[in-house]
C-alpha positions, 0 to 999 in steps of 0.5 A: 522546487520550480517543478513542484511549484508549477504542479501547484499552478496546474488546473485543479483536479476532481472537485477542485482539489490538487491533492487527489492522486492521479496515479499510484504505484506499489513497492516492497522492501526488506532491510537488515541492520543492528539498529532498528531505525537503520533496518527501516531505512534499508528497507525503504532503500530496497523499495526505492522510496527512501529519498522522499518525505513519506506521509502516511494516509488511510485507505482510499484509492481515488476514482480513476487513479491509474496504477503504474509500474514503480519505475515509471512512478519514480520518474515523477518524484524528486528527492526530498519531496513530500509524498503521500502513501499507504504504508505497512511496516514490520520489524523484529530482531528475534532469530527465526521470526517470520515477518510480513508487511502487505498492501491489499487492493480492491478495485470496483468495476466502475472506475468512477467509484473509489477503491480500497487499499488495506495495510497489514503487518504480521508475524508467523504467516507466509507471504501468500497468507499475509497477502491474501489477508490484506487483499481480502480486507480491502475487498471486504471494505469495498464490499461494505460500501456496496451494502454487504453487511459488516456484521456477518461472519468473515467466510460468508462475507468473503463469499458474498464479495466474490460473487458480487460483480461490482468488485472487479479486481483484488490484488496485493503486494507483500514483503516477507522475511525470516529474521536470520540473526539478532540484527533487526530486520524490517519489511515494508510495503507501500502504495505510493501516490502521484499527485 
């Protein structure tokens, strides 16, 4: 508790707001159990984020937010801590069903401009297809902030943002599973923020 309280008394971050994350890490997990809730818990354990009180937020990556490895990010967190994240999850107990959960990321060339995260969960897609979809959606949302029209056809929009040098990087993390029995399988993908 002292560690958390001391963070609240640190000098304010951008615009005087202590809730602007300074770091983010990405993680995925898969869990299987006869109960759906337990399969979700096991997926969070597999992703190594089960011991935090997760609060889901929308899709903005703050300016100058450093992307770090999961193991480094976990060192900043304590069990029971309230942790903000962008979370994608999906569950099924239908044998043979393919399930995915993805987080897409699009970063602007200028680190002083915010980026976008997108969450996608689906059925029947490969890991690569789901990841690419999430990644493309993040880049699309970032592209619209640069004035790329949001009413043009998807393929045309995709080509525009690929040519626009203001988007420097896009990527994704994706959890994928095929349900192998009538037990519940849950997949999760998350972008976890460090304040």
